[in-house]
C-alpha positions in Angstrom: -0.1 0.7 0.4 1.4 3.2 -1.3 0.6 6.3 0.7 0.3 10.0 -0.4 3.4 12.0 1.8 1.6 15.0 2.8 2.8 18.7 2.2 2.9 19.8 5.3 2.7 16.2 7.4 5.9 17.0 10.0 3.9 20.7 11.1 1.0 18.1 11.2 2.3 15.8 13.3 4.3 18.7 16.1 0.8 20.6 16.2 -1.1 17.2 17.1 1.8 16.1 19.4 0.6 19.5 21.0 -2.7 18.2 22.0 -4.4 20.2 18.7 -7.2 18.2 17.3 -7.5 19.6 14.1 -4.3 18.4 13.1 -5.0 14.7 13.5 -8.8 15.7 11.6 -7.1 16.2 8.9 -4.3 13.5 8.8 -7.4 11.2 9.3 -8.6 12.5 6.7 -5.8 12.5 4.3 -5.1 8.6 4.9 -8.4 6.8 6.2 -9.9 5.8 3.0 -7.1 4.6 1.7 -6.1 2.5 4.9 -9.7 1.3 5.1 -9.4 -0.2 1.4 -6.1 -2.0 2.5 -7.9 -3.2 5.6 -11.2 -4.4 4.3 -9.2 -6.5 1.5 -7.7 -8.6 4.8 -11.0 -8.6 6.8 -13.7 -8.7 4.6 -15.1 -7.3 7.0 -16.8 -3.4 7.1 -17.3 -2.9 10.6 -14.3 -4.6 11.9 -12.0 -2.6 9.0 -13.8 0.5 10.7 -12.5 -0.9 14.4 -9.3 -0.9 12.8 -9.2 2.1 11.4 -10.4 3.9 14.7 -7.8 1.9 17.2 -4.5 3.1 14.4 -5.7 6.6 15.0 -6.8 6.2 18.1 -3.5 4.7 19.0 -1.5 7.6 17.2 -3.4 10.0 19.6 -3.0 8.1 22.9 1.2 8.4 21.1 0.9 11.6 20.0 4.3 13.0 22.0 6.4 10.9 20.2 5.0 12.1 16.3 7.5 14.8 16.0 10.2 11.8 16.3 9.1 9.9 13.0 10.6 10.3 10.2 8.7 8.2 7.4 5.2 8.6 8.5 3.0 6.7 5.8 5.6 4.1 6.6 5.1 4.0 10.6 1.6 4.9 9.8 1.2 1.4 7.4 2.9 -0.6 9.8 1.0 0.2 12.8 -2.3 -0.6 11.0 -0.6 -3.9 9.4 -0.4 -4.8 13.3 -3.7 -3.8 14.0 -4.7 -5.5 11.1 -2.8 -9.3 11.8 -4.5 -8.7 15.7 -8.3 -8.4 14.5 -7.1 -11.2 11.5 -6.2 -13.5 15.0 -8.4 -12.0 17.5 -11.9 -13.4 14.2 -10.3 -16.8 14.4 -9.9 -17.0 17.9 -13.9 -16.3 18.2 -13.8 -18.5 15.5 -12.6 -21.2 17.1 -14.2 -20.9 20.3 -17.6 -20.8 18.6 -16.3 -24.3 16.9 -15.2 -25.7 20.2 -18.5 -25.3 22.0 -20.7 -26.1 19.6 -18.5 -29.5 19.4 -18.6 -29.9 23.2 -22.4 -29.4 23.3 -22.8 -31.9 20.9 -20.4 -34.4 22.4 -22.5 -34.2 25.1 -25.4 -35.2 24.0 -23.9 -38.3 22.0 -25.4 -40.8 23.0 -27.2 -43.8 21.6 -29.2 -45.8 24.5 -32.3 -43.1 24.2 -32.1 -40.6 21.4 -34.9 -39.0 21.8 -35.5 -39.1 25.6 -31.9 -37.4 25.7 -32.9 -34.9 22.7 -35.9 -34.3 24.7 -34.3 -34.0 27.5 -31.7 -31.3 25.7 -34.4 -29.2 24.1 -36.0 -28.2 27.4 -33.0 -28.2 28.7 -31.4 -25.3 26.7 -34.7 -23.3 26.1 -34.3 -22.9 30.2 -31.3 -22.1 30.3 -31.7 -19.7 27.7 -34.4 -17.7 29.0 -32.3 -17.5 31.5 -29.5 -15.6 30.1 -29.6 -11.5 30.5 -31.7 -10.0 28.2 -29.2 -8.3 25.8 -27.1 -11.8 26.1 -30.4 -13.4 24.8 -31.3 -11.6 22.1 -28.0 -11.7 20.3 -27.4 -15.4 20.8 -31.1 -16.1 19.6 -29.9 -14.0 16.8 -27.2 -16.3 15.7 -29.1 -19.0 16.2 -30.9 -17.8 13.4 -27.7 -17.0 11.5 -27.3 -13.4 11.7 -23.4 -12.7 11.4 -22.1 -10.2 14.7 -22.6 -6.9 12.2 -26.0 -7.7 11.2 -26.9 -8.1 14.9 -24.7 -5.2 16.0 -26.5 -3.1 13.7 -30.1 -4.7 14.4 -29.6 -4.0 18.3 -28.4 -0.7 17.7 -24.4 -1.9 19.9 -20.8 -2.2 18.9 -19.6 -5.6 16.7 -17.5 -6.1 19.9 -20.6 -5.8 22.5 -21.9 -8.8 20.1 -19.2 -10.7 20.4 -18.4 -10.2 24.0 -22.2 -11.2 24.4 -22.4 -14.2 22.8 -19.4 -14.9 24.8 -21.0 -14.6 27.8 -24.1 -16.4 26.6 -22.0 -19.6 25.5 -20.3 -19.2 28.9 -23.3 -19.3 30.9 -24.7 -22.2 28.6 -22.9 -24.5 28.6 -21.8 -24.4 32.4 -26.1 -24.2 33.3 -26.0 -27.8 30.2 -23.3 -29.2 32.6 -24.1 -28.6 35.8 -28.0 -30.0 34.8 -26.1 -32.9 32.6 -25.0 -34.2 35.5 -27.9 -33.8 38.2 -30.5 -34.6 36.1 -30.4 -38.2 35.2 -29.8 -38.8 39.1 -33.2 -36.8 38.7 -34.6 -39.5 36.6 -33.0 -42.2 38.4 -35.7 -41.2 41.7 -38.6 -41.3 40.1 
């Protein structure tokens, strides 16, 4: 990715270092589109792309006192963007793996061929009961994910960030896993009594 160098770039960096938000806005408007295009080609997700670009410019602002020392700002900006993008790719991959592991563990917990119909009915009742005890936002996110919606779609529907959607989904999955495991241990004992 080749970023054009601004004529007054060093001046803008000096001003940013002195807490000039307008100078940061000038840098943002000069580079955000090119950075977003680069990030989106790798992530293929608009919400994640926006998060990465936002994080890059937040990092610039938070480390503004060091900006005047940067001799090749466009190279610095590219490396910063690349690193944040790679971190986002790793994060998304971990979330996918965790979700797949959860699905696999739930399937494994309920794989019993001795009484398939009773087991399936019990599992469905148990899972529905667990879902209804989730906090409202977690329940909404979980139900929308079960309908096949992706995090950006859920975020838009619920008017929350994709980060919040991912967190609610993670919390819901953890809770449901614990709930199902606890009751799957207790329920067979209860059924033996009757």
